[in-house]
N, C-alpha and C positions, 0 to 999 in steps of 0.2 A: 528524325523525331526529336532528339535532344535540341536541335537547332530551332524547331518550332516552339518547344517549351521555353527556350531562352527568349525568343521573340515575344511570346505571350507574357512572360514575366516582365520584360522591359516595357511592354505596352501598359500593363497594370501599374507598374511603378510610375510611368509617365502620367497616367491618368490621375493617380493619387497626388502627384505634384501639381498638376493643373487644377485639381479640385481644391487643394490647399491654397494655391495662389488666388483662385477665384473667391474663396471664403475670406481670405485676407483683404482682397480688393473690396469686397462688400463691407467689411468692418471699417475700413479706412474711408470709404466713400458713402457712409450711411446718410450723411446730411444731404449730399448731392442726389442720392437715390430717392430720398423723401421729396425733395424739391421737384425732381423730374416726375415722380409718381403723382404729385399734386397737380402738376401741369397736365399730365396725361389724363387724370381724372376729370379736369375741367374740359379738356378737349373732347374726351369721350362723352361727357354730358351734352356738350354742344352737338356732337355728332349724333347722339341719340335723338335729340330734338329735331335735327335736320332729317334723320331717317323717318321718324314718325310723320313729319310734315310732308315728306315726299310721298309716303303711302296715302296720306289724306288727299293731297293734290291729285295724285294719280287716280284715286277712286272717285273723287268728287267732281272732276271736270272732264270734259271731252278734249282730247289732245291731238295735235298733228304729229307727224313722224318726227320732226325736229325736236318738238317739246319732249317727246318720250325719250329721245336720245339724251337730252340734257338731264332728265330725271335719272336715267340709268348712270350717267356720269357721276352725279352726286352720290348715288347709292354705292358706286364703286369706291369713291373717296371715303365714304362712311365705313365700308368693309375694310379698307386698308387701315383706318384708325383703330377699329375694333381689334383687328389681328395684331397690330403693334401693341395695344394694351394687354392682350392676352399673353403674348410672348414676353413682354417686359415683366409682367407679374410673375410668370413662371421662373424667369431667370433671376430676378433681383428681389422678389418678395415671395420666395418659395414657401416659407412657413405659413404666411397668411393665406396664400392662394391655394396651396395643396392640402395643408393639414387642417386649417380651420373652416374652409368653405364646405358647403353641403355637397352631397353626391351629385345632385342635379346641376350644380354649378360646374362641376368637372365635366359632366356630359355636355353642357352648353359650350364650354371652352373647347372641348374636343370637336364639336360640330363646327364651331367657328374656324378652327384650324383646317378642317376638311374642306371648307370653301376655298382654300388655297389650291386645291387639286387642279382645277382647270387652268390656273396660272402656271403651275410648274410642270404639269403633265397633260398635254393636249389629249382630247378625247380619242381613245383608240378605235380603229375601224372594226376590230374583232375582239370585243371585251370577253373576259372569262364568264362574268355573270351579267347578263343583259339587264335584269331588273335593277341591280345595284348600280350599274353604269347609268341607266336612265335616271335613277334617284339622285345620285351625287352630282350629276352634271345638269340637272334641271333647274330652271329659274325658280320653281316653287320651293325647292330645298333652300336655295340661297336666300330668298325673300323671307321664308319662315324663320331661319336662323337669325337674320338681321333684325326682324321684328322682335323676336324673343330677347335677343341681347340688348336691343335698344330699350325695350320695356324694363329690363332688369337694371340697366345703367341709369335710366331716368329715375326709377324707384329708389335706387341707392343714393342718387344725388339729392332727391327730396328728403330721404331719411337723414342724410347728413346735415341738411339744413335744420331739421328738427333738433338735431343734437347740439345746436348753437344756443340752447336754452331760451328759445323764443317763447313768449307768453302763450300757454296752451290755448286760451280762449281766442286770442287774436290769430293764432296759427290755424285753428279750425275755421274761423270766419274767413280768413284770407284764402284758404284752400277752396272753400265754397265759391267765393267771388271769382277766383281764377277759373274754376270749372264752369261756372255760369257763362263767363265771357267766351271761353273756348267753345262751349256748347252752342252759343248763339251764332258764332261764325260757322260752325259745322252745319247747322241747320240752314244756313244761307247758301250752301253749296248747290250749284245748279242740278246735280244729280240727286239731291236730297228731296226735292219737291217736284211736283208735276208742272206747276205754272209760276214758280217763284213765290217769295214771301217777303213782306216788309220787315226791316230790321227790328222795329218796335215789337212786332208780333213774334219774331224769332227770339228776341231777348226775353219776352214774357213766357213763351213756351219753355225755353231753356231754364229759366228761373223756376218755373212750376215743376219741371222734371227733376232738377237737382234738389229742390226743396221738397220733393215728393208730395206735391199738392194735388195737381190734376186739373187746375183751371186752365182753360185754353180759349183764346179768341178766334181760333180757326178750327175747321173740321179736320181732325187727324186723318180720318179715312180718305177724304178727298184731297188733302193737301200734300201729304208726305208719301214718297215712294218707299219701296222696301228698304232702300239704303237709309232714308230719313227715319224710318221706324227703328232700324237697328241703332242709329245714333241716339234716338230717344230712349231706347231700352238701356243703352250703356250709361247715359246720363242718369237715368232713374236708379240703376244698380249702384253706381258710384255715389250718388247722392244719399241713398239709403244706408249703405254701410260706411260711407265716409271715404274721402280720398286718402286720408292718412292710413286707414286700415289696409287698403290694397297696397300702397307703396311700402308701408312698413312690413307687411306680410312678405312681399317679394324680397325686400332687403334682408329680412331675417331668415326666411325659409330657404333661399337660394345661396346667399353669400354669407349670412350670419355676421355681418359687419355693422349692425346698427349700434349706436352709442348707448351707454348705460342710461343716460337721461331719456333717450328715446324709448328704451325698454320700460323704464319706470313710468313714463307717460302712458304707454299702452297698457301696462299692468293696471293702473288706476282706472283707465277708460273701460276696460273689460272685466274688472274685478277679478283678475287672476290672483290666486293666493300667493304664488311665489314666482320668481323670475324664471325658474326652470320650467314652470308650467305655462309660460307666456306663448311660446310657439304652438304647443298642443291646443291651448285655448283659442288662439287665432285660427288655427286649422280647423278646430271643431266648429267654430262659428261659420266659417266660409263653407265647409262641407255640409253643415246643416242647412245653410241657405240654399246652396245648389241642389241638395237632395230634395228639400221641400218644393222648390220651384220645378224640378223635373217631375216629381211625383204628381204635383198639382197640374202640370201641363198634360201629363198622361190622362189624368182624371177628366180634365176639361175637354180633351180631345174625344174621349169616349162619350161625353154628354152632348157634344155638338156635331159628332160625325153624322153626315148625311142630312143635317137639318138646315144648313145655311146655303146650300147650293155651291159650296166651294170645292176646289180640288183638294187632294190629300195634302199637298204641300201647303196650300192655303190654310187648311185646318190646323196643320202642325204649327204654322207661323202664328195663327191667332191664339192657339193654346199656349204656346211658349210665352208670348207677349203678355197675355192676360194673367198667367200664373206669376210672372215676374212683377207685373204691376200690382197684383193683389198682395203678394207677400211684402212688397215694399210700401204698401199702402199709398200708392201713387194715384190711382183712379183714372189712368188713361185707358182708352179703348180704341182699337183699330177697326171696330165694326161700325157699319152705318147705324146711327142712333144709339151706339154703345150697348149697354146691357138692357136698355129699354127697347131693343129691337123686337118687333112683334113676333118673329119666329122663335125667339128665346122666351119672351114674356108669356106667350100662350102655349109654351111647350111643357115638358114634364117637370120643370123646376129644379132638375138635378144640378144644373150649373150654378144656381144661386147657393145651394148648400155647399158645393165644392169651393166656390169663391169665399164663402163665409169662413170656412175652416182655414183656408190659406191666409186670409186677412187676420184672423185671430192668432195664427202662428207667428206672423210678423209683428203684431202689436203687443205680444206678451212680454217682450224685453229680453235682451241678451243676458243680463245678470241672472234672470230666472232660468234661462236655458243652461247656463253654466252651473247653477245650483242643482238643476235636475241631473246634469251629467255627473256631478260630484256624488250626488246621492245614489245614483245607479251604480257608479263605480265602487262606492263603498259597500253596497249590498252584494254586488257580484264578488268582490274580494273576500267578504266574510263567508259567502256561500262556498267559494273555492277552497278557502282554508278549512271549512268544516268538512268538505269532501276529502281533503288530504290529511285530516286529523292534525292540523297544525294549530299552534297556540294563536289565539286571536286577541287583538287589542280591545280594550273596553269599548262598548257601543257608544257612539256619539249621542248625547242627549238631544241636541237640536240639529238634526240632519238638514232640515229646511230652515233657512234663516228667517228672521222676522220680516224682512222686505218681501221675500217670496210669498209668505203666508198672507201678508196684507194685500199684496197685489192680486193674488188669486181670489181672495174673498171679495174685494171691492170690484174687481173686473167681472166676476160672475154675477154679483148683485146688479150691476149696471146693465149687463147683457140681458138678464131675465126681466128686469123691470122695464127696460127699453122695448123689448119685444112685446111684452104684455100691454104696456101703455099704447104702443103704436096700434095694436089690434083693437083695443077698446076705442081709441079715438077715431080710427079710420075704417072700421068695419062697415059702417053705413055710408061711407063716402068713397074713397078711392078703392077700397077692397070689396065694395058691394058688387053682387052679381057673380061672384066666383066661388069655387068650391072651398071647403074648409081647409084642405091640404094646401091649396094655392094661397089662401089668406095666411095660413101658418108660416109657409115658406117665405112669403114676402115680409111678414112681420119680423121674422128672425133676421132676414137680410137687411132690412131697413133699420134694425137695431144695431147691427154690426158696422155697416158702412159709414154712418155719420161720425163714428169715433175716430176717423182720419182717412179712411180709404177713398171716400168721395164718389164711388160708383152710384149710378142712379138707375133703378129698374122702373120705378114709378116716378113721374116728373114731380120734383119737390114743389114746383109752382102751384100744383093742384092740391097741396096739403092744406088742411085747416090751419088757422092762425095758431091755435093751441098746440097743434102738432109741430109747427115750425118752431115754437118756443122750446118744446122738448128736444127737437133736433139741435137747436142752438146750444142747449145745455150739454148734450152729448158731444158736440163739436168742441165746446170749451174744455171739457174734461179730457177727451182723447184717449190714448192708450197708456201703456206702462212706460216708465222712464228707461232710457237707453234702448229704445225700440225704434222701429221704423214709423211709428205713429206720431201724431202731433198732439196739440192741446197742452194744458197745464199738467197733465198726466194723472193717472189714478193714484199714484203714490202721494201726490200733493193733496188731492181731495181727501184721501184717507187720513193724512196727518192733520188737516184742518178739522175734520170731524172728530178725531180722537182728542184733539186739543179742546174742542167745544164740549165734549163729554166730560173731560177733566174739570173744566171751568164750572159747568152746570152742577156737577156732583161735589164740587169743593175740594178736589184732590190737588195736591201740590205737584205731583208728577204725572206726565202723560205715559200711559202704559198700554201694551198690547202683547198678547201671547206670552205673558210672563217675562216681558222685556220692557225696559224704560226707553221711550223714544227720546233721543238726545234733543237738548234745547236748540242746538244748531239746525237740526232738521226742521223743527217747528218754525224757527225764525225764517229759514229759507223758503218753506212752504208759504208762509204769510207774505213774503216778498214776491214770490212768483204770482200769487193770486192778485196782489195789489197792482203789480206791473201789467198783468194781463188785462185787468179792468181798465186801467189808465190807457194802455195801448189801444184797446178796442174802441174806447171813446174817441181817441184821436183819429184813428183811421175811419171810423164810421162818420164822424163829423166832416173830415176832409173829403171823403167820397161824396157825401151829400152836398157839400159846397161845390165840388167840381162837376157834378152831374145833377143839376136841379130838375132836369126834365124827366129823369128816369124814376121808376117806382121806388118809394122809400123802403118798403119791406124787402125788395130785391137787393137794394144797395146795402142795407144792414146785414142781410144774409151773406152777401158777397164779401164784405169786410171781415166777418167772422170766419168764413171759409178760407180766406187767404191768410189771415193772421195765425190761425190754428192749423194750417196746412191740411185742410180737408179736401177741397176740390169740388164739392157740390155747388150748384148754382141754380138760381131761379130763372136763368136764361138771359142775363144782361151782359155777360162777359164780352160777346162780340160787339156790343154797342158802346163800350167804354172808349173814351178818348185816349190819346197817347199819354197825357198827363196822369190820367187815372190808372192806366196800365203800369206806368212807372211807379206810382204810389203803391199799387198792390204788389209789385215786385219787391219793394222794400219790406212790405208786410210779410210776404212769404219768406224772405231771407231771415228776418228777425224771428219769425215763428220756428224756423228750422234750427238756427244756431242757438236760440235761447237768448232772450233779452237780458236776463240777469247775468248770463255768462259773458255776453258782449260787454255789458257795463262793468263787470268785474275786471275784464281784460283791459279796458280803457282807463279805469280809475286806478288800477294797481292795488297793492295791499298797504293798508295803513294800520299801524299797531296802536293799541290803546295807550294813553299817557301813563307814566309810571305812578302819578299821584292817584290816590283813591278818592274819587269825587263823592260827595254825599248824595244819597238816593232820595227821590221824592216821587210823588204819585201824580199821574194824570187822571182827572176825573172822567171815567168812562161808564156810561149808564145806558 
């Protein structure tokens, strides 16, 4: 017994010495450790791209046995790189890896180390736990861990690029361009379509999906396989919330290693009040999006169940895709004839009400949702303190900020006015011969969908000319700022109208809800309106020049639909030439990223001269 204690004491002493030597080695070699860590980060990023590419190639093509062997070899190389990165981080960057990383990152690192099990311990003939043995040694476990780790590594790499102080406007535009190009290649995969697709059409559909527009020169139902529909859904989701949102979320939520500049950029993008509230705000937005889309899918499933002659799986797929497309205001449909399908149009109208609610939830804007969350949190906190008889802070005077109030008032006014005008204009035309409930439902739906969603229940080509003008106005306005909707935004329209009221009444300041609207907001609203008019004139004239044989009304409508990312069409999209399709691709891209934001990024910031120049008037009458 004394001998055993002596041995244990010697072992502990030896371990302390080794630990001290290891710490001393780390301090002396910190520069080399950083260099090796940087090299491994680059190699890991390349491996993540290779891993994602392998999964895409494996899914998108039909392969021979030899080709599958080559893909598996690349994945084994990727697995080895990831394992080396995990072990290196644990050994030489223990503080960053273990203490700063999120719990889910620890779980993923542990899962990656478990993939070593088949290498060091062959599968036993008589395992203790059969289900655990099947799970750990299965290809599904290995591929799932590789995919998750590759996604995290790729997201961290992109987030680190953001930390290089890249111009935010150019960064956003560049991320959309890269996603559009990747999406066009994915849609060209043989397993994504039934009979193939031209690259011009694939590029157009990819641009339309990423820019959440909905215009398409091909029939989605007849062209794309279930795999193609999944690719389309992913492009729509990424385009709606933004590539940087997802990559930054993974980098922050899992590893917590995003730079300060990256976090400041995200804070301004989502109007988070503090840096500490950034991750909860990001999580809230993503959870809210997923929750609305899932609840919406359940409601759509209930409305279409047994009506379209589909299987249960088919109905679930249709419900999920249409809920995602509605919340993202994308306007894509996987049904024959879309939402104008006779089985839906002549049905009980429930689906149009469900779709309208989902569209409005996506078009209201993330700053409004964050403000709602803060207001509810404040009320719940005060209620809880009241129950616990605790001292409460003074009540906030303005729980809902001016932007929220302006958006809600303007949004509601446009919604009600649009539905009422549509019913008045079309009740003796496209709405004639139907019940009052049917007319009411279609009037509401056709007031909501032109604001950016682009779904069509009644063919817009059959509208009266005056109705088309009203729809063009709603397309121009769009939804709220920082939402999935397009257009110049209701915030801009409200700022213009408030400025007009101030000028007419002779006021020096523009006010609303006991607040003064900043001069910068008014100037930016004026710039957005001016650029939208000039851009629309350019695209309308260019489209008329490229397609002189097509109907003028349809082309003017098409240009507006593309530039303001709506997706409605009078039926000329499949007849457009490749040049016109490319022209509309640029229109959809500018409409999504914002012309003024792109111009600001390209021009850079220029400060006013130090000298105070004399002021003068321009005669405006």
